C-alpha positions, 0 to 999 in steps of 0.5 A, spaced: 064 292 758 066 288 754 062 291 746 060 286 740 058 289 734 053 285 732 045 285 728 040 286 732 033 285 729 028 288 725 022 288 721 015 284 721 014 276 719 018 273 713 021 280 712 027 282 716 031 288 716 038 288 721 040 294 724 048 293 724 050 295 732 055 295 737 052 293 743 054 290 750 056 282 750 051 281 756 045 285 753 039 282 749 040 281 741 035 286 741 037 290 747 039 296 747 045 298 744 050 304 743 052 306 736 047 304 731 053 303 725 048 301 719 043 297 715 043 290 713 037 287 707 038 281 706 033 282 701 031 289 697 027 290 692 027 295 687 032 301 689 032 299 696 038 299 698 041 292 700 048 294 706 050 300 709 055 301 713 058 307 716 065 304 716 069 310 720 065 308 724 066 301 724 075 302 725 072 307 730 069 302 734 074 297 733 080 300 734 078 301 742 077 294 742 068 291 739 069 285 736 065 285 731 061 277 730 063 273 724 055 274 721 058 283 723 066 281 720 062 278 713 059 284 713 063 289 713 068 285 709 064 285 703 062 293 706 069 294 703 069 291 697 062 295 695 066 301 698 072 300 693 068 298 687 064 304 687 070 309 687 073 305 681 
């Protein structure tokens, strides 16, 4: 069972929202997932968060062999940078 960390599309037309999930590589894009790791809003409005990720769970899944897609890898990297600047 090969696992991927990838985006699952939510939202509506012209207003996309994405979930960062762990899913089997053979499952559909918006199909069943193993666990939800976070949310990504590409166009946040007002006080909405653009990106929220549970980095502890991401580290766990990476440790057991889940492979992130290119976009998921970028979002995880941005979440780590955001966490570092928020701690300073």
